[in-house]
KETOR-560650 format. One line per 2 residues: their letters; for each residue x, y, z of C-alpha. Coordinates in nm, 2 decimals, m for minus. Layout:
a) X:Y:Z | ...
//
This chain:
ma) 3.34:3.58:m5.31 | 3.63:3.64:m5.07
ds) 3.97:3.50:m5.17 | 4.20:3.64:m4.89
lv) 4.20:3.59:m4.52 | 4.34:3.88:m4.29
iv) 4.42:3.80:m3.93 | 4.44:4.08:m3.68
es) 4.45:4.06:m3.29 | 4.11:4.22:m3.19
pa) 3.75:4.23:m3.32 | 3.74:4.61:m3.31
ka) 4.05:4.62:m3.54 | 3.89:4.34:m3.76
kt) 3.57:4.55:m3.79 | 3.75:4.87:m3.90
ig) 3.99:4.70:m4.15 | 3.71:4.49:m4.29
ky) 3.52:4.80:m4.40 | 3.82:4.94:m4.58
lg) 3.91:4.62:m4.77 | 3.58:4.51:m4.91
sk) 3.41:4.18:m4.99 | 3.73:4.01:m5.14
fi) 3.88:4.00:m4.79 | 3.77:3.80:m4.48
vk) 3.91:3.97:m4.17 | 3.92:3.78:m3.83
as) 4.07:3.82:m3.49 | 4.32:3.60:m3.32
mg) 4.23:3.76:m2.98 | 4.60:3.83:m2.91
hi) 4.87:3.57:m2.88 | 4.77:3.21:m2.96
rd) 5.09:3.04:m2.82 | 5.31:3.11:m2.51
lp) 5.54:2.93:m2.27 | 5.35:2.70:m2.03
ks) 5.26:2.84:m1.69 | 5.33:2.50:m1.51
qi) 5.70:2.48:m1.60 | 5.99:2.69:m1.71
gv) 5.93:2.59:m2.07 | 6.29:2.67:m2.19
ev) 6.56:2.41:m2.28 | 6.86:2.60:m2.15
dk) 7.10:2.33:m2.27 | 6.96:2.33:m2.63
df) 7.03:2.70:m2.71 | 6.75:2.83:m2.49
qp) 6.48:2.66:m2.73 | 6.14:2.76:m2.61
ky) 5.85:2.49:m2.56 | 5.55:2.68:m2.69
it) 5.19:2.55:m2.61 | 4.87:2.66:m2.74
ir) 4.71:2.91:m2.49 | 4.41:2.76:m2.30
gk) 4.08:2.87:m2.44 | 4.20:2.95:m2.79
gt) 4.09:2.63:m2.93 | 3.75:2.76:m3.09
vl) 3.93:3.07:m3.23 | 4.21:2.86:m3.39
ke) 3.97:2.61:m3.54 | 3.78:2.90:m3.70
lk) 4.11:3.05:m3.84 | 4.23:2.72:m3.96
da) 3.90:2.65:m4.15 | 3.89:2.99:m4.29
sk) 4.25:2.97:m4.41 | 4.15:2.65:m4.62
kv) 3.89:2.83:m4.81 | 4.11:3.12:m4.95
kk) 4.40:3.16:m5.18 | 4.60:3.40:m4.96
vy) 4.64:3.46:m4.58 | 4.77:3.80:m4.46
la) 4.89:3.85:m4.11 | 4.83:4.21:m4.00
ad) 4.91:4.21:m3.62 | 5.04:4.54:m3.46
pd) 5.37:4.68:m3.61 | 5.60:4.58:m3.31
re) 5.79:4.30:m3.17 | 5.47:4.15:m3.01
ge) 5.28:4.18:m3.33 | 5.56:4.02:m3.53
ai) 5.58:3.73:m3.28 | 5.19:3.68:m3.31
aw) 5.22:3.67:m3.69 | 5.50:3.42:m3.66
hl) 5.30:3.19:m3.43 | 5.00:3.22:m3.66
ah) 5.21:3.13:m3.95 | 5.33:2.82:m3.77
yl) 4.99:2.71:m3.68 | 4.83:2.77:m4.02
el) 5.13:2.60:m4.19 | 5.21:2.90:m4.40
ne) 5.53:2.94:m4.59 | 5.74:3.18:m4.39
kd) 5.92:3.29:m4.71 | 5.60:3.41:m4.85
sc) 5.51:3.78:m4.83 | 5.22:3.74:m4.58
rv) 5.30:4.01:m4.34 | 5.11:4.35:m4.36
vf) 5.19:4.63:m4.12 | 5.05:4.99:m4.09
ne) 5.11:5.26:m3.84 | 4.76:5.40:m3.86
it) 4.42:5.24:m3.94 | 4.29:5.46:m4.21
kq) 4.16:5.36:m4.54 | 4.46:5.49:m4.74
av) 4.72:5.35:m4.49 | 4.55:5.00:m4.50
kd) 4.52:4.99:m4.87 | 4.88:5.10:m4.92
af) 5.00:4.84:m4.68 | 4.83:4.56:m4.87
kt) 5.01:4.67:m5.18 | 5.35:4.59:m5.02
pr) 5.33:4.28:m4.80 | 5.65:4.15:m4.67
ki) 5.81:3.83:m4.52 | 5.79:3.79:m4.14
dm) 6.09:3.96:m3.99 | 6.27:3.70:m3.78
dl) 6.50:3.96:m3.62 | 6.19:4.12:m3.47
vn) 6.05:3.77:m3.37 | 6.38:3.67:m3.20
aq) 6.40:4.00:m3.01 | 6.05:3.92:m2.87
qa) 6.15:3.57:m2.80 | 6.48:3.67:m2.63
rr) 6.29:3.91:m2.40 | 6.02:3.65:m2.33
il) 6.28:3.38:m2.25 | 6.50:3.62:m2.04
dr) 6.20:3.73:m1.83 | 6.10:3.36:m1.78
lv) 6.44:3.26:m1.68 | 6.46:3.54:m1.42
gy) 6.10:3.49:m1.29 | 6.09:3.11:m1.28
ki) 6.44:3.07:m1.13 | 6.43:3.33:m0.87
sp) 6.05:3.31:m0.77 | 6.07:2.96:m0.63
ll) 6.36:3.08:m0.41 | 6.15:3.35:m0.28
wk) 5.86:3.11:m0.22 | 6.09:2.88:m0.02
kv) 6.26:3.15:0.18 | 6.00:3.41:0.22
kk) 5.63:3.32:0.12 | 5.45:3.16:m0.16
gl) 5.31:3.37:m0.45 | 5.61:3.60:m0.48
sa) 5.77:3.68:m0.81 | 6.08:3.85:m0.94
gr) 6.13:4.02:m1.28 | 6.39:4.23:m1.45
vq) 6.20:4.56:m1.51 | 5.97:4.53:m1.21
sv) 6.26:4.46:m0.96 | 6.43:4.79:m1.08
av) 6.11:4.98:m1.05 | 6.05:4.86:m0.68
kl) 6.41:4.94:m0.60 | 6.37:5.30:m0.74
im) 6.06:5.34:m0.52 | 6.24:5.19:m0.22
dr) 6.55:5.41:m0.27 | 6.33:5.72:m0.29
en) 6.16:5.62:0.04 | 6.50:5.58:0.20
ei) 6.60:5.94:0.07 | 6.28:6.07:0.23
da) 6.35:5.90:0.56 | 6.71:6.02:0.57
fv) 6.61:6.38:0.47 | 6.69:6.66:0.72
pq) 6.48:6.97:0.66 | 6.68:7.29:0.63
ey) 6.52:7.63:0.75 | 6.50:7.92:0.52
ws) 6.31:8.24:0.50 | 6.17:8.48:0.25
it) 6.06:8.84:0.28 | 5.79:8.97:0.05
aa) 5.71:9.33:0.00 | 5.37:9.43:m0.13
ls) 5.43:9.76:m0.32 | 5.22:9.99:m0.54
kg) 5.29:10.25:m0.81 | 4.99:10.46:m0.87
as) 4.69:10.23:m0.90 | 4.90:9.92:m0.97
af) 5.01:9.67:m0.70 | 5.28:9.42:m0.73
ea) 5.52:9.20:m0.52 | 5.90:9.21:m0.47
kf) 6.11:8.96:m0.28 | 6.44:9.00:m0.08
ha) 6.73:8.95:m0.30 | 7.05:9.11:m0.17
mn) 7.20:9.32:0.10 | 7.51:9.56:0.06
ge) 7.52:9.46:m0.30 | 7.56:9.08:m0.23
kr) 7.29:8.82:m0.31 | 7.20:8.66:0.03
el) 7.00:8.36:0.15 | 6.81:8.39:0.47
ss) 6.84:8.10:0.70 | 6.72:8.22:1.05
qq) 6.49:8.46:1.23 | 6.81:8.65:1.33
ev) 6.91:8.72:0.97 | 6.56:8.83:0.89
dv) 6.55:9.08:1.18 | 6.87:9.23:1.04
vl) 6.71:9.29:0.71 | 6.38:9.42:0.86
ka) 6.58:9.66:1.08 | 6.76:9.79:0.77
le) 6.43:9.86:0.61 | 6.30:10.08:0.88
gq) 6.21:10.43:0.76 | 6.33:10.34:0.39
tf) 6.14:10.38:0.08 | 6.16:10.14:m0.21
tv) 6.32:10.31:m0.51 | 6.36:10.15:m0.86
se) 6.73:10.10:m0.92 | 6.73:9.90:m1.24
vr) 6.49:9.77:m1.50 | 6.57:9.49:m1.74
ek) 6.33:9.40:m2.03 | 6.38:9.13:m2.29
er) 6.19:8.91:m2.52 | 6.20:8.53:m2.46
qr) 6.08:8.25:m2.69 | 5.91:7.94:m2.56
np) 5.91:7.64:m2.78 | 5.63:7.37:m2.80
aa) 5.68:7.02:m2.66 | 5.75:6.73:m2.90
pf) 5.45:6.51:m3.01 | 5.36:6.23:m2.78
it) 5.56:5.91:m2.75 | 5.43:5.62:m2.53
ss) 5.60:5.74:m2.21 | 5.51:6.11:m2.25
lq) 5.15:6.03:m2.34 | 5.12:5.82:m2.02
qe) 5.28:6.10:m1.81 | 5.06:6.38:m1.94
aa) 4.74:6.17:m1.93 | 4.83:6.11:m1.55
rk) 4.89:6.48:m1.50 | 4.60:6.63:m1.68
lg) 4.35:6.35:m1.68 | 4.43:6.16:m1.38
fr) 4.45:5.83:m1.59 | 4.66:5.53:m1.48
as) 4.91:5.41:m1.73 | 4.71:5.11:m1.80
kt) 4.40:5.30:m1.86 | 4.57:5.53:m2.10
ms) 4.70:5.25:m2.31 | 4.36:5.07:m2.31
va) 4.18:5.39:m2.42 | 4.46:5.47:m2.68
qq) 4.42:5.12:m2.82 | 4.05:5.19:m2.88
ly) 4.13:5.52:m3.07 | 4.39:5.33:m3.27
eg) 4.18:5.04:m3.37 | 3.88:5.25:m3.48
vd) 3.57:5.44:m3.39 | 3.24:5.45:m3.57
lg) 3.20:5.81:m3.68 | 2.85:5.78:m3.81
ke) 2.81:5.89:m4.18 | 3.19:5.91:m4.21
gt) 3.22:5.54:m4.13 | 3.47:5.37:m3.89
ag) 3.82:5.52:m3.86 | 4.14:5.48:m3.65
li) 4.18:5.83:m3.49 | 4.54:5.80:m3.37
ty) 4.85:5.63:m3.50 | 5.01:5.34:m3.32
mr) 5.05:5.42:m2.95 | 5.35:5.21:m2.87
td) 5.65:5.42:m2.99 | 5.96:5.59:m2.87
st) 6.00:5.81:m3.17 | 5.91:6.17:m3.21
ri) 5.93:6.15:m3.59 | 5.64:6.28:m3.80
sp) 5.58:6.19:m4.16 | 5.62:6.47:m4.42
va) 5.25:6.40:m4.53 | 5.12:6.47:m4.17
qe) 5.34:6.77:m4.14 | 5.20:6.91:m4.46
ea) 4.85:6.85:m4.35 | 4.93:7.02:m4.01
rt) 5.08:7.32:m4.19 | 4.77:7.37:m4.41
fi) 4.53:7.33:m4.11 | 4.73:7.58:m3.88
ve) 4.76:7.84:m4.16 | 4.39:7.82:m4.24
ky) 4.26:7.82:m3.88 | 4.51:8.03:m3.69
gp) 4.69:8.24:m3.96 | 5.03:8.21:m4.13
ef) 5.20:8.36:m3.84 | 5.12:8.07:m3.63
fp) 5.34:7.83:m3.84 | 5.72:7.84:m3.81
ee) 5.95:7.93:m4.10 | 6.06:7.56:m4.13
pr) 5.85:7.25:m4.03 | 5.96:7.14:m3.68
vy) 6.19:6.83:m3.65 | 6.23:6.68:m3.30
vk) 6.56:6.52:m3.20 | 6.53:6.20:m3.01
kn) 6.62:6.26:m2.64 | 6.66:5.88:m2.58
tn) 6.96:5.75:m2.78 | 6.81:5.40:m2.74
aq) 6.50:5.50:m2.91 | 6.40:5.25:m3.19
da) 6.24:5.51:m3.43 | 6.05:5.23:m3.58
he) 5.72:5.42:m3.59 | 5.61:5.78:m3.60
ai) 5.51:5.98:m3.29 | 5.16:5.94:m3.17
rp) 4.94:6.18:m3.36 | 4.59:6.20:m3.49
ts) 4.55:6.03:m3.82 | 4.41:6.35:m3.96
vq) 4.40:6.69:m3.80 | 4.08:6.75:m3.98
we) 3.91:6.53:m3.71 | 3.90:6.82:m3.46
pd) 3.81:6.69:m3.12 | 3.47:6.87:m3.10
kv) 3.37:6.73:m3.44 | 3.40:6.37:m3.33
ke) 3.31:6.43:m2.95 | 2.95:6.27:m3.00
fl) 3.09:5.95:m3.12 | 3.34:5.90:m2.84
sr) 3.31:5.79:m2.47 | 3.42:6.06:m2.22
dq) 3.76:5.90:m2.17 | 3.82:5.85:m2.54
fr) 3.73:6.21:m2.61 | 3.96:6.34:m2.34
ly) 4.25:6.14:m2.45 | 4.20:6.22:m2.82
kl) 4.18:6.59:m2.74 | 4.51:6.56:m2.56
vw) 4.68:6.38:m2.85 | 4.53:6.62:m3.11
er) 4.62:6.94:m2.92 | 4.97:6.81:m2.85
fv) 5.04:6.72:m3.21 | 4.90:7.05:m3.36
as) 5.09:7.26:m3.10 | 5.41:7.06:m3.17
qm) 5.39:7.20:m3.53 | 5.32:7.56:m3.45
as) 5.53:7.87:m3.41 | 5.71:7.95:m3.08
av) 5.53:8.17:m2.82 | 5.70:8.50:m2.76
ld) 5.69:8.65:m2.40 | 5.80:8.99:m2.28
tm) 5.98:8.96:m1.95 | 6.07:9.24:m1.70
tv) 6.30:9.22:m1.40 | 6.32:9.51:m1.16
dl) 6.55:9.57:m0.87 | 6.43:9.81:m0.60
sa) 6.66:9.96:m0.34 | 6.57:10.04:0.02
gd) 6.90:10.17:0.18 | 7.13:9.88:0.17
vt) 6.87:9.63:0.09 | 6.77:9.51:m0.26
fr) 6.43:9.35:m0.35 | 6.35:9.20:m0.69
as) 6.03:9.17:m0.89 | 5.98:8.97:m1.20
gs) 5.69:8.98:m1.45 | 5.61:8.85:m1.79
kv) 5.33:8.87:m2.04 | 5.25:8.68:m2.36
kf) 5.34:8.90:m2.66 | 5.25:8.63:m2.91
pg) 5.08:8.31:m2.81 | 5.20:8.08:m3.08
fm) 5.15:7.71:m2.99 | 5.02:7.82:m2.65
kv) 4.69:7.91:m2.82 | 4.62:7.54:m2.85
yv) 4.81:7.35:m2.58 | 5.06:7.39:m2.30
eg) 5.25:7.09:m2.15 | 5.17:7.00:m1.80
nd) 5.44:6.94:m1.52 | 5.46:6.70:m1.22
dg) 5.39:6.94:m0.94 | 5.07:7.06:m1.10
tt) 5.15:7.42:m1.13 | 5.09:7.64:m1.43
ee) 5.29:7.92:m1.56 | 5.08:8.23:m1.52
ek) 5.14:8.59:m1.65 | 5.27:8.83:m1.37
fl) 5.21:9.19:m1.47 | 5.43:9.47:m1.35
pa) 5.33:9.83:m1.38 | 5.54:10.06:m1.61
la) 5.86:10.13:m1.40 | 6.17:10.32:m1.47
ag) 6.49:10.37:m1.28 | 6.45:10.63:m1.01
de) 6.07:10.57:m0.96 | 5.97:10.56:m0.59
tk) 5.70:10.31:m0.48 | 5.45:10.29:m0.20
tv) 5.51:10.02:0.06 | 5.19:9.84:0.15
sv) 5.34:9.57:0.37 | 5.65:9.38:0.43
ep) 5.60:9.01:0.54 | 5.87:8.77:0.64
kq) 5.78:8.40:0.62 | 5.96:8.09:0.74
hf) 6.00:7.78:0.52 | 6.16:7.44:0.54
tq) 6.32:7.25:0.25 | 6.12:6.95:0.14
pp) 6.23:6.59:0.07 | 6.23:6.46:m0.28
pr) 5.87:6.36:m0.38 | 5.76:6.01:m0.38
yt) 5.70:5.86:m0.73 | 5.37:5.91:m0.91
ea) 5.31:5.68:m1.21 | 5.41:5.97:m1.44
rl) 5.74:6.02:m1.25 | 5.83:5.66:m1.23
vr) 5.76:5.61:m1.61 | 5.98:5.91:m1.69
tl) 6.26:5.79:m1.47 | 6.25:5.44:m1.61
ee) 6.26:5.59:m1.97 | 6.55:5.81:m1.87
lg) 6.74:5.52:m1.74 | 6.67:5.32:m2.05
ig) 6.47:5.06:m1.85 | 6.20:4.89:m2.03
rp) 6.03:4.98:m2.36 | 5.70:5.15:m2.46
st) 5.50:4.82:m2.43 | 5.64:4.74:m2.08
ya) 5.56:5.04:m1.87 | 5.19:4.99:m1.79
pt) 5.22:4.62:m1.72 | 5.52:4.67:m1.49
le) 5.34:4.93:m1.28 | 5.04:4.70:m1.25
ti) 5.25:4.38:m1.16 | 5.44:4.56:m0.87
qk) 5.11:4.66:m0.72 | 4.94:4.32:m0.76
rg) 5.24:4.14:m0.60 | 5.21:4.36:m0.30
yv) 5.56:4.51:m0.34 | 5.42:4.86:m0.34
ai) 5.10:5.05:m0.24 | 4.96:5.37:m0.37
ee) 4.87:5.65:m0.13 | 4.74:5.98:m0.26
kk) 4.84:5.87:m0.61 | 5.20:5.81:m0.50
fm) 5.40:5.49:m0.47 | 5.52:5.35:m0.13
pt) 5.71:5.03:m0.08 | 5.55:4.77:0.15
el) 5.75:4.57:0.41 | 5.73:4.27:0.16
ge) 5.86:4.48:m0.12 | 6.15:4.60:0.09
lv) 6.24:4.25:0.20 | 6.24:4.11:m0.15
iq) 6.46:4.39:m0.28 | 6.70:4.34:0.01
lm) 6.73:3.97:m0.08 | 6.77:4.05:m0.45
ee) 7.04:4.32:m0.37 | 7.24:4.05:m0.18
ff) 7.22:3.77:m0.42 | 7.12:3.91:m0.76
pe) 7.26:4.27:m0.76 | 7.29:4.29:m1.15
il) 6.91:4.24:m1.18 | 6.86:4.55:m0.98
da) 7.14:4.74:m1.14 | 6.97:5.00:m1.36
ef) 7.27:5.02:m1.59 | 7.30:4.65:m1.64
ta) 6.92:4.63:m1.71 | 6.96:4.92:m1.96
hm) 7.24:4.74:m2.13 | 7.02:4.42:m2.16
eg) 6.75:4.64:m2.33 | 7.02:4.76:m2.56
dl) 7.12:4.40:m2.65 | 6.76:4.31:m2.74
dh) 6.74:4.61:m2.96 | 7.06:4.49:m3.13
ve) 6.89:4.15:m3.19 | 6.59:4.34:m3.35
eg) 6.83:4.52:m3.57 | 7.00:4.20:m3.68
ke) 7.33:4.29:m3.51 | 7.33:4.04:m3.23
dw) 7.25:3.66:m3.22 | 6.96:3.62:m2.96
vk) 7.10:3.28:m2.83 | 7.44:3.45:m2.76
vl) 7.27:3.74:m2.58 | 7.09:3.49:m2.35
aq) 7.39:3.27:m2.30 | 7.60:3.57:m2.18
fy) 7.34:3.66:m1.93 | 7.28:3.30:m1.81
ds) 7.65:3.21:m1.74 | 7.68:3.45:m1.44
fe) 7.31:3.42:m1.34 | 7.33:3.05:m1.30
kr) 7.63:3.08:m1.07 | 7.44:3.34:m0.85
le) 7.15:3.10:m0.83 | 7.37:2.82:m0.69
va) 7.50:3.06:m0.42 | 7.15:3.19:m0.34
ee) 7.02:2.83:m0.30 | 7.30:2.76:m0.04
em) 7.32:3.09:0.15 | 6.98:3.26:0.14
ke) 6.82:3.23:0.48 | 6.45:3.17:0.54
ve) 6.27:3.49:0.66 | 5.95:3.50:0.83
lq) 5.74:3.81:0.78 | 5.58:3.92:1.11
de) 5.25:4.10:1.09 | 5.20:4.41:1.32
vs) 4.92:4.33:1.57 | 4.65:4.59:1.61
de) 4.44:4.67:1.93 | 4.13:4.55:1.76
ic) 3.97:4.20:1.78 | 3.80:4.02:1.50
ek) 3.42:4.03:1.56 | 3.38:3.70:1.37
cg) 3.64:3.47:1.55 | 3.78:3.67:1.85
kp) 4.14:3.67:1.73 | 4.34:3.98:1.71
lv) 4.34:4.18:1.38 | 4.67:4.25:1.22
yk) 4.79:4.51:0.97 | 4.83:4.42:0.61
mg) 4.95:4.61:0.32 | 4.75:4.60:m0.01
rf) 4.77:4.78:m0.34 | 4.58:5.07:m0.19
gk) 4.76:5.09:0.14 | 4.70:4.94:0.49
fl) 4.40:4.74:0.60 | 4.31:4.51:0.89
ac) 4.29:4.14:0.85 | 4.21:3.86:1.09
sg) 4.53:3.68:1.23 | 4.34:3.36:1.20
fp) 4.37:3.36:0.82 | 4.30:3.13:0.62
dc) 4.04:2.98:0.87 | 3.90:3.33:0.91
rn) 3.90:3.57:0.61 | 3.76:3.88:0.78
tk) 3.91:4.21:0.67 | 3.83:4.58:0.77
pi) 3.94:4.90:0.63 | 4.15:5.14:0.85
vk) 3.93:5.44:0.90 | 4.08:5.77:0.99
di) 3.88:6.02:1.19 | 3.91:6.37:1.05
gv) 3.78:6.55:1.36 | 3.46:6.68:1.20
tc) 3.10:6.61:1.31 | 2.87:6.48:1.04
pk) 2.68:6.77:0.90 | 2.37:6.54:0.81
cn) 2.30:6.36:1.14 | 2.50:6.60:1.38
eg) 2.59:6.28:1.58 | 2.84:6.07:1.39
ki) 3.20:6.15:1.30 | 3.33:6.20:0.96
ie) 3.60:5.93:0.86 | 3.82:5.89:0.57
rr) 3.74:5.57:0.36 | 3.85:5.42:0.03
sk) 3.64:5.30:m0.26 | 3.70:4.96:m0.42
kg) 3.92:5.13:m0.67 | 4.13:5.29:m0.40
ri) 3.99:5.64:m0.42 | 3.96:5.84:m0.09
fy) 3.62:5.96:0.01 | 3.46:6.07:0.33
gc) 3.15:5.94:0.51 | 2.96:5.92:0.84
dq) 3.08:5.65:1.08 | 2.71:5.58:1.16
yp) 2.66:5.42:0.81 | 2.42:5.27:0.72
gc) 2.21:5.47:0.97 | 2.35:5.80:0.81
dy) 2.44:5.79:0.44 | 2.64:6.11:0.42
vs) 2.92:6.09:0.17 | 3.16:6.33:0.00
wd) 3.45:6.31:m0.24 | 3.59:6.63:m0.10
rp) 3.71:6.66:0.25 | 3.46:6.83:0.49
sg) 3.61:7.13:0.66 | 3.39:7.15:0.98
kp) 3.34:7.52:0.90 | 2.99:7.67:0.80
cp) 2.95:7.87:0.50 | 2.92:8.25:0.60
qc) 2.66:8.29:0.34 | 2.41:7.99:0.37
gt) 2.55:7.79:0.66 | 2.62:7.47:0.47
ml) 2.95:7.30:0.57 | 3.24:7.40:0.35
vv) 3.45:7.14:0.18 | 3.81:7.15:0.07
kr) 3.84:7.15:m0.30 | 4.17:7.07:m0.45
nk) 4.30:7.13:m0.79 | 4.64:7.20:m0.96
sg) 4.66:7.56:m0.84 | 4.61:7.46:m0.47
ar) 4.32:7.41:m0.23 | 4.02:7.62:m0.15
lq) 3.73:7.63:0.09 | 3.41:7.59:m0.12
ct) 3.04:7.57:m0.05 | 2.83:7.29:m0.22
qc) 2.51:7.49:m0.21 | 2.61:7.84:m0.31
ef) 2.90:8.02:m0.49 | 3.11:8.10:m0.19
ne) 3.47:8.00:m0.20 | 3.80:8.12:m0.05
el) 4.16:8.02:m0.05 | 4.28:7.78:0.22
pe) 4.57:7.90:0.43 | 4.89:7.72:0.35
eq) 4.93:7.56:0.69 | 4.57:7.42:0.66
eq) 4.63:7.31:0.30 | 4.89:7.06:0.43
a) 4.67:6.90:0.68
//
């Protein structure tokens, strides 16, 4: 008969742990937090040292009764929520509700849900860590004060339903500032000259580098013409060859932010999806005869630290699978880039490298497999030897003009045999081979092509870029990135177009008001300092009440000024040329989380909405009558369909080009991937590279 009750947050976690602990333990789920601040009021007694008024979360009654009844039938209750501030707070609230003695060792934590880790954790239970609890309380109260004090102002002065928050406000301001940079950007003209050359049977390219011995940038057609004139009648001769060996080191194992960034780059996952799938892998998956196991360690971490046991397991695996030369002389230790990192947990890694992705693939969903493969490969690669590349740089002279060619090839793949980190622009580093060249060698000139370019503005933020920027600035913590990105979209402050954030008119207005009356909330340095203070509370170095009091003293004064001086602002919708077919009133442009759409100006009496369709100038290949228009799915993904729908049901995820396939006559589509765009046939194997000017269309 069971004599102990274990409480975790989720049924999946309860199921996994229950199998490890055996019949002497009952394992139940609290379904997350059981108490929180009330939604109907601020719920904080500012004058009484910021004491929170916690209430039971609506809908938790049945779960709590079940937990209470179960706790009375056992000798011992263990609280095994996740090993972070939120988990500690959940344990503390449960202890209060179940009337447990806080001084008892009832708290159990583990960084990975494996049989050994769970059993070891239950051998060393501890008391609830009130420093962690107070750090969570301080953050919750701080966010409540900002949100519930500023939001009513925005409701009164702008429109109902708005909200303000510490981290979300900084995120929106970053997006708005980037948009202002793009608007203010003035493109600068520049030119390149590429020579297609050959030596024997080998062809290669070289680019203009210098003239009369001086490195020179080309900024106009006139400067290009000078170089081209100097090349007339000249032969390219090798003047210098430089060869060297270069080492490339692997990326560190994942932390929360880098996992979100890489999953966005390589898998196209939103931050919220990444964390949801990672939670499933952490809590446990049924692996058939092997039983249930957590496949990855805890996914909310800002530390790149790896345990010695995991490093030794990785070393054995790498040596056996790839050979001893693929393991470095000393195990790799990664230094924290972020000095504010807590280092409370290990990096995100597989709980065992023996669970190779292909071995567990049949037990995982497609998304689980793809994310697990990413974590597994990143960890294994992080423990492997450096890659060695041979590089060659060749200068070629043609009279007074110097061109330069660069090439590289992998001499020893090292970690690259398993995994190579992605980047935000989607390009991959490819080998560029140069023929064997020596000083004095003459080459044959195939062509010399000048090309005009213009400098590009800084790119809009993708989720990956924004998470990386927030992390670099010290804004937020691992658990806050995904919900922050979700919130700013739900509130209508930003929209996503082509996977990039754009501020809405509403977002710009709110940030302008915040900048005027609450500048410290938008100050990245101030917000990062607040995060540091919360970390100090967690470490027992700061009193949480003192931290809140220091913030609130100046915040309260700004609130008083804003109440008096903030003027009411009326948002004017842009009126379109279209008329509502339901009530006859004009349709206006609105901005939603997936961009602009049309809505009836008679709202709320008329709730008619319409998507904004974009004619791409291509006739439907199915009915040959309708026009192909750009549409959006319910999840915001762009697709293409015939404007005669439902009469014609032609749809395509890829953009129809309007050009027939030269082999079978089917309309070609534009297929985009990380290396660029290509024209591809959907019926046969024909495909060709899309010209750069058309690629931007």
